[in-house]
N, C-alpha and C positions, 0 to 999 in steps of 0.2 A: 517362467519366461522362456527358458530353453527346453522345457519339457516337451513341447510340440515337435521341435526339430529332432530331439533325441528319440522321441517315440517313433517318428518316421524312420530314423536310421535303424532303430531296433527292429522294426517291421521289415526293413530292407535286409538286414542281416538274417532274419528268420526266413525271408523269401529266397535268399541265396543258399541257405543250408537245406531247405526242403527238397529241391530237385536233386541235390547231391545225395541226400539220404535215400530218396526214392531210387536213384540210380544204383546205390550200393545194395539196397534191399531187393529190387526187382530187376533192374537192367543188367547188371554184371552177372548175376547167377544165370539169367536167361542166355547171355552171350557165352558163358562157359559151357552151358548145356548144349547150345547150338553148335559150338566149335569142337565138341568132344570127339567127333569122328573124323575131323578133317586133318589134312597134313600140316596145317598151321596151328594145331592145338597147343603144342608146347610154347609157341610164341605168344599166342593169345592168353594162355594161362600165366605166362610170365608178366605180361602187361597187366593182367587182372590183379596179380599180386601187388605190383607197384601201385595200382590205383587204390586197392583196399588199404594198403599201408599208408599211402599219402592221405587217405581220408581222416586218419587219426589226427595229424597235426592241423589239418584243415578245420576240423570241428573244435580243436583246442583254440585256434586263432579266432574263430567266430565267438567262442565263449569269452575270450579276452577282449574282443571288440565290445561285447555286451557289457562286460565289467567296466571298460573305459567309458562307455556311454553312461553307465550308472554313476561313475565318479563325476562326470560332467553335470548330471542331474542334481547331484548333492553339492554343487559348487566346490568340488574338490578336484578340479581338473589339473591345477598346478600343484601336484603332489608327487612324491616318490612312487606312490601306487600307480599313477598314470604312466610314469616312466617305465615301471616294471611291466605293465600291461603292453606297452609299445615294444619293449624289448622281447617279450614272449611272442608277440605277433611277428616280429622280425625273425626270431629263431624258427618259428613254425614255417614261415614262408621260405626261409633258407633250406629247411629240411625237405620241404616239398620239391623245391628246385633240385636239390641234390638227388632225391629219389628218382626224379624223371631224367636227370642227366645220366644216372646209372642205368636206367631202363631204356635210354635212347638207342642202344644197339638193337634191342628187340623191335623197336619201331622201324629202324632202318632195314633189318632183315625181313620184316613183314612187307615193307614197301618193295623190297628187292624181289622177293619170291612172288608176291601178288601183282607185281608190276604196277604199283599204285604209289607214285611219289607224294601224293597228298597226305599219306599216312605220316611221313616224316615231318611235313609242315604242321600237322596236328600235334605231333609229339613236341615240336619246337614251341608251339603255343603253350603247352603244359609246362614248359621250362621258363619262358619269358614272363608269363603273367604273374606267377609268384615271385619272380626275381624283381619285377617292378614294385610289387607290394613290399618286399623286404627292403628295398632301397628307400621307398617312401616312408616306411615305418622307422628306419634308421635316421632319416633326416628329421622327422617329427620328434623322435626321441632326443636327439641332440638339441633341437630348438627348445623343447620343453625343459630339458635339463639346464640349458643356459638361462631360460626365463626364471626357473626356480632359484638358480644361483644369484641372479640379479635381484630377485625379490627378497631373498634372505639377506643380501648385502644392504639393501635399502631398509629392511627392518632393523638391522643392527645399527645403522647410522642415525636413525630417528630416536 
């Protein structure tokens, strides 16, 4: 019954991860090689380090999303495993936000030196997108935990 919807979401998760993986494998090394001789090399390399490190929790969060969808497929959505997966997604998104907040001075310096204020806006996008996901995962985690508690109370009264 839910297999079709969760399959669509699993494909969407895969399609989200593929461009990021391609960027990590092809795009970022090309950018590092291209910036090697410029005066902004130290800033670009710092930003690349933040991007590579943030890719780790990003892919962990995608894996947790796949696991959560698998629990839904198995009619095990209202379980502690689902709450744990949402908690892991929240932690991963918070980690990504923290990494980009720490790297924001690099974006600011790059925008200042290159006279491109749009770089700072792009950096802010990298902060607020995972922050929204972290808040959404936290809300879902609490709702799911409350639903599990209500379900267990109802099971005890019957």
